[in-house]
N, C-alpha and C positions, 0 to 999 in steps of 0.2 A: 878975560878968562883966567880963572885961578889955576895955580899949578895942579891942584887936585882934579879939577875938571879936565884939564889937558891930559893928565895921566890916565884918567878914566876913558876918555875918548880914544886916545892912541892905543890903549890896551885892548879895547873892544875891536877896533879896526884890525889890529895885528892878529888877534885870535880868530876873527872872521876870515882874514886872508889865509891864515894857516889852514883852516878847515877847508876852504875852497880849493886850495892848491892840491889837495888829495884827490880831487875829482879828475876824471878823464876828459871832461867836457872842456873844450878850449875856451868857451865863454866864461866858465868859472875861473880858469887860470888868468884870463885877461882881467876880470873883475878883481881878483886877488892882487894882480900887479898894480892896478889903479889904486886900490886901498893902501898898499904899501907906499906908493908915491904920496898919497895924502898924508900918511903918518910922517913921512920925511918933511913934507912942506910945513906941517904944523909944528914939528920939532924945531925946524929952522926958524920959523916965524917967531915962536914964543920963547925959545931957549937959545937961539943963536947957534944951534948945532946943525951939522950936515945930515 
C-alpha cells in the first residue's frame, strides 16, 4: 500500500468516525470507536506509529 493510499483511507475513516460521534445513537458511537481503532492499527502497521 502506498503512503498516499494509506493517507486517503485513514482520512476517510477519521472523518467518518468524527461524523458518527455527533450522533446520539450508541451504535454510531461504537462504530466510530471501531473506525478510530482501525486507523490506529493501519498507522502502526504501515508507519510504525502508535
